[in-house]
Each structure stands twice: as C-alpha cells, then as structure tokens.
SENU-685169 format. One line per field, with one value per residue: x, y, z of N, C-alpha, C in turn; residue in three letters. Coordinates in steps of 0.1 Angstrom, whole numbers. Layout:
<recs>
n.px	c(X,...)
n.py	c(Y,...)
n.pz	c(Z,...)
ca.px	c(X,...)
ca.py	c(Y,...)
ca.pz	c(Z,...)
c.px	c(X,...)
c.py	c(Y,...)
c.pz	c(Z,...)
residuo	c(ALA,...)
</recs>
This chain:
<recs>
n.px	c(499,479,491,494,475,493,486,465,483,489,465,459,465,447,424,398,385,392,398,375,347,325,293,288,286,271,258,252,262,290,297,298,317,339,343,344,368,382,381,389,421,423,412,428,451,445,446,429,419,454,467,480,508,522,542,541,516,525,546,530,508,508,528,523,509,479,479,464,484,497,513,534,529,527,500,469,460,452,424,389,366,333,314,283,265,250,261,267,266,299,296,266,235,212,196,186,161,171,149,120,89,72,73,78,91,107,132,147,142,140,168,184,209,231,255,275,263,243,208,185,160,136,120,97,101,89,82,104,119,111,115,140,143,135,153,176,166,168,196,203,194,206,236,230,223,248,269,261,266,296,301,290,308,333,332,332,307,288,299,325,312,287,291,300,275,265,283,276,249,251,264,254,225,239,244,218,206,226,217,195,198,209,191,172,187,185,164,167,177,203,231,245,275,281,264,238,206,185,163,129,117,94,63,61,49,38,43,69,88,114,143,138,142,144,152,173,208,234,268,280,305,320,317,311,313,301,311,303,323,337,355,369,385,398,421,442,441,445,440,444,445,439,404,382,351,324,289,254,238,256,264,279,301,319,342,348,378,382,396,402,393,393,393,373,371,359,335,302,281,261,259,286,301,328,330,344,351,348,363,351,359,351,327,324,307,274,258,262,239,226,222,226,232,267,291,322,349,366,405,411,430,460,476,499,508,517,528,508,490,463,440,433,456,470,483,477,497,513,537,533,525,529,531,526,551,554,590,617,620,592,583,567,570,576,571,579,561,553,528,505,475,445,423,394,398,421,453,478,514,543,568,592,582,595,588,569,574,556,530,510,477,455,443,476,475,463,486,515,551,577,562,554,545,523,519,487,469,472,471,460,475,471,443)
n.py	c(113,141,173,202,228,257,283,275,276,299,316,327,350,363,364,378,375,379,405,415,409,396,393,412,436,460,463,447,443,450,427,408,420,413,388,378,388,376,347,347,342,322,304,312,305,276,256,270,287,297,325,340,351,384,379,352,351,363,342,323,330,329,352,380,395,380,366,359,341,339,318,324,321,299,306,302,329,333,343,339,334,321,307,301,283,275,242,242,237,235,243,253,252,264,247,263,267,271,279,288,266,237,214,179,161,147,139,134,134,152,149,127,112,125,124,150,158,143,135,161,168,176,190,207,211,212,230,247,228,227,254,255,233,251,272,251,245,277,277,255,265,294,280,269,292,308,288,290,319,316,300,321,343,331,338,362,367,388,410,409,424,412,383,389,398,369,353,367,362,335,329,341,323,299,308,312,287,272,289,277,252,251,265,237,222,233,219,201,194,191,179,203,199,171,159,163,162,188,202,205,219,221,202,175,183,210,245,262,290,313,308,302,289,251,231,226,219,203,196,176,170,186,201,231,254,287,312,341,364,396,421,430,405,391,395,378,358,330,319,282,278,257,244,230,217,212,196,201,176,155,150,163,152,145,160,175,178,208,230,260,279,304,338,358,389,413,434,421,445,448,434,440,421,399,373,340,309,279,247,214,181,144,126,95,90,99,108,143,170,194,228,216,225,239,246,263,268,300,308,337,354,343,335,318,297,323,344,347,367,376,400,415,417,435,468,505,530,563,557,536,498,477,450,431,414,384,382,356,360,361,388,418,426,457,453,466,459,453,445,427,420,416,386,375,371,373,387,390,391,409,416,418,400,368,328,313,332,344,360,385,383,400,435,458,482,481,478,472,479,458,446,420,392,361,334,320,308,296,302,282,288,277,268)
n.pz	c(249,237,220,235,220,211,213,236,256,257,263,282,284,266,279,298,320,344,347,338,339,323,326,335,321,310,286,260,229,238,246,237,212,227,233,207,199,222,209,183,176,188,166,145,154,155,133,116,85,68,64,34,20,0,-12,-15,-31,-52,-64,-71,-90,-124,-145,-165,-192,-206,-234,-271,-297,-333,-352,-376,-413,-441,-465,-485,-503,-527,-550,-559,-583,-587,-612,-634,-662,-692,-710,-742,-777,-796,-826,-835,-857,-873,-905,-934,-958,-992,-1011,-1021,-1014,-1016,-990,-994,-984,-952,-936,-912,-877,-844,-823,-840,-853,-878,-908,-923,-954,-959,-970,-955,-963,-986,-1011,-1034,-1067,-1094,-1106,-1109,-1122,-1145,-1157,-1156,-1180,-1204,-1199,-1209,-1234,-1251,-1247,-1267,-1291,-1291,-1294,-1319,-1337,-1330,-1346,-1369,-1376,-1379,-1394,-1416,-1413,-1418,-1445,-1448,-1446,-1426,-1406,-1377,-1351,-1349,-1349,-1325,-1312,-1309,-1298,-1269,-1266,-1264,-1239,-1218,-1222,-1213,-1186,-1176,-1174,-1160,-1134,-1130,-1129,-1103,-1087,-1087,-1075,-1048,-1039,-1027,-996,-977,-949,-934,-914,-894,-873,-844,-848,-833,-837,-849,-874,-892,-910,-930,-963,-958,-961,-971,-966,-984,-976,-947,-915,-913,-897,-865,-861,-842,-834,-817,-806,-800,-772,-755,-728,-719,-706,-682,-675,-653,-665,-648,-637,-657,-663,-652,-667,-695,-724,-727,-697,-676,-665,-642,-640,-634,-635,-632,-635,-636,-611,-584,-576,-598,-618,-645,-671,-683,-705,-705,-737,-752,-752,-757,-773,-767,-746,-736,-746,-730,-706,-697,-693,-699,-721,-717,-731,-729,-734,-735,-719,-739,-718,-702,-684,-687,-710,-723,-726,-745,-728,-701,-669,-663,-640,-626,-612,-611,-603,-602,-595,-583,-554,-539,-510,-492,-465,-442,-417,-397,-404,-377,-366,-375,-374,-378,-389,-395,-405,-415,-418,-390,-363,-335,-319,-304,-282,-281,-245,-238,-243,-258,-291,-312,-350,-379,-408,-439,-463,-481,-500,-488,-478,-468,-440,-433,-441,-465,-458,-469,-463,-434,-421,-403,-414,-384,-361,-336,-334,-322,-322,-316,-318,-322,-315,-285,-268,-255,-260,-252,-233,-207,-217,-217,-236,-242,-261,-294,-328,-357,-388,-410,-409)
ca.px	c(489,479,499,482,474,502,472,461,492,493,455,457,471,437,411,396,373,399,397,357,337,312,283,287,289,256,258,252,274,301,304,297,330,350,338,348,385,391,382,397,435,426,410,437,464,446,440,418,425,464,473,490,519,522,552,539,506,531,550,521,503,513,532,521,496,477,478,465,494,494,524,533,530,521,484,465,450,443,411,384,351,321,305,274,264,240,264,266,278,306,286,250,235,197,196,176,156,175,143,105,84,63,82,77,102,118,141,151,135,147,176,185,224,231,267,276,261,227,195,172,146,132,110,87,110,83,81,117,127,103,124,153,145,134,167,183,164,173,211,208,192,219,242,230,230,265,275,258,269,309,303,287,318,343,331,329,293,290,308,326,306,271,296,303,266,257,285,272,240,252,268,238,221,246,245,210,209,231,208,180,201,212,177,166,197,187,149,173,180,214,231,259,278,281,257,227,191,181,148,124,102,80,65,60,32,41,49,82,93,128,154,133,148,139,163,182,218,247,276,284,315,327,309,315,305,305,312,306,331,339,367,387,388,404,436,455,436,447,434,448,449,431,392,375,339,312,278,249,231,260,266,290,315,326,344,355,388,379,402,396,396,398,388,362,383,349,327,292,273,243,261,297,310,337,329,353,347,359,362,347,363,341,323,316,297,266,262,261,230,227,213,228,240,276,294,335,357,386,413,416,440,468,488,497,515,524,528,500,484,454,437,433,471,480,478,482,500,515,553,530,521,527,525,534,559,562,601,621,619,577,576,560,582,568,574,576,561,551,515,496,461,434,411,388,400,438,462,493,528,558,581,592,583,597,579,575,571,548,519,499,464,447,452,486,472,461,492,531,562,581,553,555,531,522,504,473,462,480,459,467,474,462,427)
ca.py	c(124,151,180,214,242,267,292,272,279,316,317,333,369,370,357,387,373,382,420,426,399,393,389,423,443,459,462,431,445,453,414,399,422,411,375,376,388,363,338,347,345,309,295,312,294,264,250,280,295,301,341,338,366,389,369,335,350,368,334,311,335,332,365,387,397,367,371,345,344,329,314,331,309,301,305,303,339,332,348,328,338,307,311,291,291,263,232,246,230,249,244,251,259,263,243,268,265,283,289,286,258,230,199,167,145,149,119,138,139,158,136,119,117,129,127,159,158,137,146,162,172,175,201,204,219,206,247,254,220,237,266,243,229,262,275,246,248,287,273,249,274,301,271,266,302,309,284,292,328,317,302,333,348,324,336,374,376,390,414,407,428,405,372,388,392,358,348,371,354,320,327,345,312,291,314,307,276,272,293,268,243,252,261,223,215,238,214,188,203,179,187,213,194,159,161,155,170,191,205,205,232,221,189,173,189,221,252,272,304,312,311,300,279,240,221,228,209,208,190,173,161,199,210,243,266,305,319,360,374,402,426,431,399,386,402,367,340,331,305,272,273,243,247,219,220,202,198,196,164,142,151,174,144,144,169,174,185,218,234,275,277,314,346,369,403,427,429,427,458,453,431,444,407,393,359,330,299,268,237,200,169,138,119,81,83,98,119,155,176,206,234,210,237,234,253,265,284,304,314,350,362,331,340,303,295,336,345,357,371,381,412,421,416,444,483,514,544,572,557,519,491,469,441,428,399,377,375,343,365,369,400,422,441,460,453,469,454,453,442,428,416,412,381,371,378,377,397,390,399,404,416,425,388,356,320,308,340,346,373,387,384,412,448,462,499,479,468,483,473,457,445,410,387,348,328,309,302,295,298,276,299,272,267)
ca.pz	c(251,226,223,235,210,211,216,248,267,257,259,294,276,256,292,299,328,357,346,331,343,312,333,345,314,304,272,250,218,244,256,222,210,236,231,189,201,225,202,168,176,190,153,140,155,159,125,105,71,67,55,24,20,-7,-20,-22,-41,-70,-68,-77,-101,-138,-145,-178,-200,-211,-253,-284,-309,-345,-359,-395,-423,-461,-470,-496,-506,-543,-549,-570,-587,-590,-626,-640,-674,-698,-722,-756,-792,-806,-839,-834,-869,-879,-918,-939,-969,-1001,-1023,-1012,-1021,-1002,-986,-998,-979,-944,-936,-900,-864,-834,-817,-849,-857,-894,-917,-934,-966,-955,-971,-944,-964,-1006,-1015,-1046,-1078,-1107,-1118,-1110,-1128,-1160,-1160,-1162,-1197,-1208,-1201,-1216,-1250,-1255,-1247,-1276,-1299,-1294,-1298,-1336,-1342,-1330,-1355,-1385,-1376,-1375,-1412,-1421,-1408,-1428,-1457,-1446,-1450,-1418,-1396,-1366,-1343,-1356,-1343,-1309,-1306,-1309,-1288,-1257,-1265,-1258,-1229,-1212,-1222,-1200,-1175,-1174,-1175,-1146,-1124,-1126,-1122,-1088,-1078,-1087,-1062,-1038,-1036,-1020,-982,-973,-935,-936,-908,-890,-859,-840,-845,-823,-837,-864,-871,-904,-914,-950,-967,-953,-973,-962,-973,-990,-961,-935,-912,-917,-890,-861,-861,-832,-833,-801,-805,-794,-763,-749,-716,-723,-689,-682,-663,-651,-672,-636,-636,-664,-668,-647,-672,-706,-736,-722,-685,-669,-655,-636,-645,-625,-642,-624,-641,-638,-594,-581,-575,-612,-620,-663,-671,-687,-711,-715,-754,-760,-744,-761,-774,-765,-738,-740,-743,-725,-691,-694,-691,-709,-723,-719,-737,-720,-740,-724,-727,-739,-706,-707,-672,-687,-726,-719,-731,-746,-719,-688,-662,-656,-629,-622,-596,-616,-599,-612,-588,-579,-546,-531,-498,-492,-454,-436,-405,-394,-402,-366,-365,-383,-370,-393,-381,-404,-410,-427,-410,-378,-354,-324,-321,-286,-285,-268,-234,-237,-246,-274,-298,-328,-358,-390,-420,-453,-463,-493,-500,-481,-483,-457,-422,-433,-445,-467,-451,-480,-454,-423,-406,-413,-413,-370,-358,-329,-342,-313,-328,-313,-321,-315,-308,-274,-266,-257,-268,-244,-220,-201,-216,-216,-247,-235,-273,-306,-342,-367,-398,-423,-408)
c.px	c(490,485,492,489,483,491,470,470,495,478,453,459,459,426,409,386,381,400,384,356,326,299,278,288,277,251,263,264,285,306,304,317,340,352,344,368,392,389,389,409,436,421,418,448,460,442,431,425,443,463,480,499,518,535,546,527,510,538,541,513,507,515,532,508,491,473,473,472,489,510,522,541,528,503,479,457,452,430,401,368,344,313,298,271,257,258,256,271,284,299,270,247,217,202,185,171,161,160,130,98,76,70,77,79,109,115,143,140,143,156,183,201,224,245,264,273,251,215,188,160,146,118,108,93,105,86,98,122,122,112,138,154,144,145,178,180,170,190,210,203,205,232,244,231,244,270,273,261,285,311,301,300,330,341,330,317,290,301,310,321,290,278,295,289,257,266,282,261,240,259,261,230,227,241,228,204,217,224,195,184,207,202,172,178,192,168,158,182,195,225,247,272,275,273,243,215,186,166,147,112,93,79,62,46,30,50,61,88,108,137,151,143,140,141,174,196,230,255,283,294,324,315,316,305,309,299,310,314,337,350,374,387,395,415,446,447,441,444,446,449,434,417,385,366,331,294,265,242,242,265,280,300,324,326,351,362,383,393,401,404,399,388,382,372,370,340,315,286,263,252,275,308,317,336,342,346,356,352,363,354,348,335,319,308,281,264,257,248,231,218,216,236,252,282,310,339,368,389,414,428,448,477,487,509,525,520,517,497,470,453,437,445,478,473,485,486,507,527,544,524,529,525,535,541,563,576,603,622,605,579,576,570,578,576,569,573,555,532,510,483,460,425,406,392,419,444,475,508,540,569,582,590,590,587,582,574,559,538,510,488,454,456,460,486,469,474,504,542,568,579,558,544,535,515,495,465,473,474,471,466,470,452,423)
c.py	c(134,165,191,223,253,279,288,274,294,321,329,352,371,366,370,387,374,400,424,413,396,396,404,439,447,459,453,434,445,438,410,406,415,395,373,376,381,350,336,344,324,299,301,306,281,252,260,284,298,315,335,354,373,381,360,337,350,356,323,314,338,348,366,388,382,372,359,350,337,328,314,324,305,298,308,312,338,337,338,335,324,316,301,293,275,253,241,237,239,251,237,257,258,261,253,264,275,288,283,273,248,216,187,156,151,139,123,141,141,141,125,120,118,132,139,153,147,145,145,163,175,181,201,215,217,221,251,243,224,247,259,242,241,263,260,244,263,284,265,261,286,292,276,279,305,299,286,312,328,313,312,341,344,330,352,380,386,399,411,412,418,391,374,388,381,353,353,364,341,322,334,333,302,295,309,289,268,276,282,257,247,259,251,219,220,232,206,197,190,188,189,205,180,164,158,165,175,197,205,215,233,204,189,174,201,232,261,279,302,317,306,287,266,228,230,214,210,195,187,168,174,208,222,247,282,305,332,363,387,408,430,417,389,382,384,352,344,315,294,268,261,249,236,224,210,210,188,180,153,139,156,166,142,159,167,186,195,223,253,276,293,327,355,387,416,422,428,438,458,446,438,434,403,376,347,318,285,253,222,189,159,130,107,80,83,109,129,161,188,213,228,222,232,246,252,274,285,310,324,359,352,339,324,305,311,335,355,362,375,399,417,421,432,459,489,523,554,565,540,513,485,460,441,413,396,375,364,350,369,378,409,432,441,456,457,459,456,449,442,428,417,400,376,378,378,380,395,399,395,410,421,408,376,341,312,313,343,357,377,391,396,427,452,474,498,476,477,474,471,454,426,402,372,345,318,306,306,295,289,284,290,264,275)
c.pz	c(240,231,224,221,215,217,226,258,269,260,276,289,271,271,298,313,341,354,342,329,329,318,334,333,309,295,266,239,223,243,245,214,212,233,216,194,210,218,187,167,181,174,152,142,152,148,112,99,71,58,44,24,6,-18,-27,-29,-55,-72,-74,-88,-113,-140,-159,-181,-210,-229,-259,-297,-320,-350,-374,-402,-431,-454,-481,-497,-517,-542,-564,-574,-588,-602,-629,-655,-682,-711,-732,-766,-798,-819,-836,-848,-865,-896,-921,-952,-983,-1009,-1012,-1025,-1006,-999,-992,-990,-967,-937,-922,-888,-853,-831,-825,-855,-870,-897,-925,-949,-969,-960,-960,-949,-984,-1005,-1030,-1054,-1089,-1115,-1120,-1123,-1146,-1163,-1165,-1177,-1202,-1216,-1210,-1234,-1256,-1256,-1260,-1292,-1300,-1297,-1315,-1342,-1344,-1344,-1368,-1388,-1383,-1393,-1421,-1420,-1418,-1436,-1459,-1450,-1437,-1413,-1384,-1353,-1342,-1349,-1329,-1305,-1300,-1296,-1272,-1256,-1260,-1247,-1219,-1212,-1212,-1190,-1169,-1169,-1158,-1134,-1120,-1120,-1109,-1080,-1075,-1075,-1050,-1033,-1023,-1007,-975,-958,-934,-930,-901,-877,-858,-842,-841,-821,-849,-865,-882,-905,-926,-952,-970,-962,-967,-973,-977,-975,-947,-926,-907,-900,-881,-858,-851,-833,-817,-797,-801,-787,-760,-739,-719,-711,-692,-674,-661,-654,-659,-634,-646,-670,-664,-656,-687,-716,-729,-708,-680,-665,-651,-639,-639,-630,-632,-625,-638,-621,-595,-576,-589,-617,-634,-662,-677,-693,-716,-728,-761,-753,-753,-764,-766,-753,-744,-733,-734,-708,-690,-691,-701,-712,-727,-725,-735,-729,-729,-733,-731,-722,-708,-696,-679,-706,-721,-729,-733,-735,-704,-680,-657,-650,-628,-614,-602,-608,-606,-607,-579,-568,-538,-520,-499,-478,-450,-423,-405,-392,-388,-362,-363,-381,-384,-384,-401,-409,-419,-416,-397,-370,-343,-321,-306,-290,-276,-252,-231,-233,-257,-276,-311,-337,-371,-403,-433,-461,-477,-494,-491,-485,-471,-446,-423,-441,-450,-463,-465,-473,-439,-411,-417,-407,-395,-365,-349,-327,-326,-327,-325,-317,-317,-308,-292,-265,-268,-255,-253,-227,-219,-208,-214,-226,-238,-247,-285,-316,-352,-379,-409,-421,-413)
residuo	c(UNK,UNK,UNK,UNK,UNK,UNK,UNK,UNK,UNK,UNK,UNK,UNK,UNK,UNK,UNK,UNK,UNK,UNK,UNK,UNK,UNK,UNK,UNK,UNK,UNK,UNK,UNK,UNK,UNK,UNK,UNK,UNK,UNK,UNK,UNK,UNK,UNK,UNK,UNK,UNK,UNK,UNK,UNK,UNK,UNK,UNK,UNK,UNK,UNK,UNK,UNK,UNK,UNK,UNK,UNK,UNK,UNK,UNK,UNK,UNK,UNK,UNK,UNK,UNK,UNK,UNK,UNK,UNK,UNK,UNK,UNK,UNK,UNK,UNK,UNK,UNK,UNK,UNK,UNK,UNK,UNK,UNK,UNK,UNK,UNK,UNK,UNK,UNK,UNK,UNK,UNK,UNK,UNK,UNK,UNK,UNK,UNK,UNK,UNK,UNK,UNK,UNK,UNK,UNK,UNK,UNK,UNK,UNK,UNK,UNK,UNK,UNK,UNK,UNK,UNK,UNK,UNK,UNK,UNK,UNK,UNK,UNK,UNK,UNK,UNK,UNK,UNK,UNK,UNK,UNK,UNK,UNK,UNK,UNK,UNK,UNK,UNK,UNK,UNK,UNK,UNK,UNK,UNK,UNK,UNK,UNK,UNK,UNK,UNK,UNK,UNK,UNK,UNK,UNK,UNK,UNK,UNK,UNK,UNK,UNK,UNK,UNK,UNK,UNK,UNK,UNK,UNK,UNK,UNK,UNK,UNK,UNK,UNK,UNK,UNK,UNK,UNK,UNK,UNK,UNK,UNK,UNK,UNK,UNK,UNK,UNK,UNK,UNK,UNK,UNK,UNK,UNK,UNK,UNK,UNK,UNK,UNK,UNK,UNK,UNK,UNK,UNK,UNK,UNK,UNK,UNK,UNK,UNK,UNK,UNK,UNK,UNK,UNK,UNK,UNK,UNK,UNK,UNK,UNK,UNK,UNK,UNK,UNK,UNK,UNK,UNK,UNK,UNK,UNK,UNK,UNK,UNK,UNK,UNK,UNK,UNK,UNK,UNK,UNK,UNK,UNK,UNK,UNK,UNK,UNK,UNK,UNK,UNK,UNK,UNK,UNK,UNK,UNK,UNK,UNK,UNK,UNK,UNK,UNK,UNK,UNK,UNK,UNK,UNK,UNK,UNK,UNK,UNK,UNK,UNK,UNK,UNK,UNK,UNK,UNK,UNK,UNK,UNK,UNK,UNK,UNK,UNK,UNK,UNK,UNK,UNK,UNK,UNK,UNK,UNK,UNK,UNK,UNK,UNK,UNK,UNK,UNK,UNK,UNK,UNK,UNK,UNK,UNK,UNK,UNK,UNK,UNK,UNK,UNK,UNK,UNK,UNK,UNK,UNK,UNK,UNK,UNK,UNK,UNK,UNK,UNK,UNK,UNK,UNK,UNK,UNK,UNK,UNK,UNK,UNK,UNK,UNK,UNK,UNK,UNK,UNK,UNK,UNK,UNK,UNK,UNK,UNK,UNK,UNK,UNK,UNK,UNK,UNK,UNK,UNK,UNK,UNK,UNK,UNK,UNK,UNK,UNK,UNK,UNK,UNK,UNK,UNK,UNK,UNK,UNK,UNK,UNK,UNK,UNK,UNK,UNK,UNK,UNK,UNK,UNK,UNK,UNK,UNK,UNK,UNK,UNK,UNK,UNK)
</recs>
C-alpha cells in the first residue's frame, strides 16, 4: 500500500469547504486566492522544490574574493634594438690615374679578381718618355761638366764656388730624371690591394684626367656591416661582443656569427647616430655581395633572469611601491617592494619578494589587506 503523503493526513487543517464553500463566494478573485492557499502546502510537502537554508548556501558556495595571481619568478627583461644596414667591404677603394692621358689598355672588367700589384691598365705616355729622354741628356751634360771643373779645381784654376755650382746643377738634373721616370711609371696602373673589381668607369681609347677614378676595387676577404645606433644605446656595448647577423639574400634560417669590430668615437653629425662596425665571417652557403641587406638584434641593456611581476600588480604611494601577496591562509598581505626597469607589461622586482610567492595581478589599490581570497587563475611568469 502506497504511504500517504504527510500532507494528506493533515489536509483537513487546510480544507476550507466546511467553513466557507467556494461556490458561495461572490468574488472570483477571492476564490482563487483561497484555492492557492490550500494547494501550496501540499505541493511543498509532497515533492516540490525544497528550500535551502542560509547556512547550507554558505557551505556550498566557495568563500573569498576570486583573484588572478602570478608566481614570482625569473624573466628576461633585456632591452633589444633591431637595426639593418648593407654589407660592405672593409677595404673598398677607387683606383685613380696619377696622370692625364689616353687609355691604351684596360685589362680587367667588373667582377674580375686581381692580386696586389697586378697591371690593371696602361696609358699613352710617349710624350712623358720624351721628356725623360731630354732630362737624361741634360744629366749627362751636367756630369761631364762637373768632371771638367773638378780637374780645373785640382789645378787651382777655378775657385770652390764655381765647383759648387756645377755640383748643384748635377743634382737638379738627377732630380729631373727621377721626376720623369716616376711620371712614366704612372702610365701603368697597378692594383693597390688584392680584391675584386666592382666597377669600371672608362673604356680603352678614352682620355682620362689626372686623379680621375678608373676602377673600383673591394677586398671581399673582410666584409663588414656598419649599423647606426642611438647614442643612448651604445653604453652597454664593447668591441669583441658577439653579434648574430642575418642576411635577407641567404634566408632567415641562416645566422652569421658576427663580431663587433669597433665603435666609432663620434656620432654622425646629421643623424646623431653612432656607427658600429660588425665583422662578418666567410659563408660557404652562398657568396655575400656588397649591398646585401643585413639585420641584427642587439641587446643594449642585458637583464637576464630577474624577478618580475606584471606592471598592473604594482601600486604606488608616498612611501614607494607595493603589491598584494596571497599568504598561506588565502588572505591578502600588503608587501613593500623595490622595483627596477619596466619592459612591456612587466616590472622588475629588485627587493621585497621571493621566487614562488603568489602576487595578485590586479591593481592593489582596489584590494584590502587581510581580505580572504580564492585563486581562480595562475599566470606563468615566463610566458
């Protein structure tokens, strides 16, 4: 037999029919109200939604203010600067003609490799050779004249002054011969360094002026990149530092181990930048060419493995900086801290915190020390 609902056993307590028959009530709204009063206890007692007491609600719901924290830990807050510049030769010179003349022979073209002292070009120096021949003839005449005067002086027929004039004349004639010999040698243009011809400005048969550039020559055994850097960023750099360099033509996966060769002692007057000269090593994958674009990222302020927290965690007041730490009892504790540099969204902590402590990431100005909290999310300081 199905047990009776406890409400059925006591329904006579709510049965209003003996007292006030519903059909006699003239007002429909009143009859509806009485019907609801009669039915609601039964619904509650016979399986309706059970009421939850305040003590039960407080036990079921987690207590404390939900907060997001970060565990204090090491982070790289080094400051980096990315720069780019073309590849250059350490020794890149223009070979000029020492004399004016017509080019009779030009032995090399752009791209040719030459050794130091090799003949690059020759000029027509027939007129210069004629001047050399004249100077040599005058030199011979001066030598004969001096020999004659020396004999006369030995017999005391002339004074010492006349002999000195003759000696001076001979020295001048010798210098004249040396001058024209040098000018004749200038008709042969030789390579001052070993390297590769990068440009040729004249063709055989053309006339060239004195000191006009004839060829450009570069020593590809020593390639460099000259980066421009702000004067504020060079303090932490010094010659000998390793500088990883990528070249667009070789692809981003190829990194060349460059070396900071020297830092120029003065800034460029127009740009106010300090030039850094980075030496490049030889590469076997592909030949480097002058003008290839090279890139590097320089660490100008190294701060490896420093303790850090999000900037939003740090509050400011008259006494300095502070954060909110979650202690072992899940309560907020105000902590005075010493701060360093800021990099992005992170602030360096130089004192007041230890690695592993939980710091609330939200503004400490909105929190109260001693308040109970519960951690709902924990950030990774290294992310």
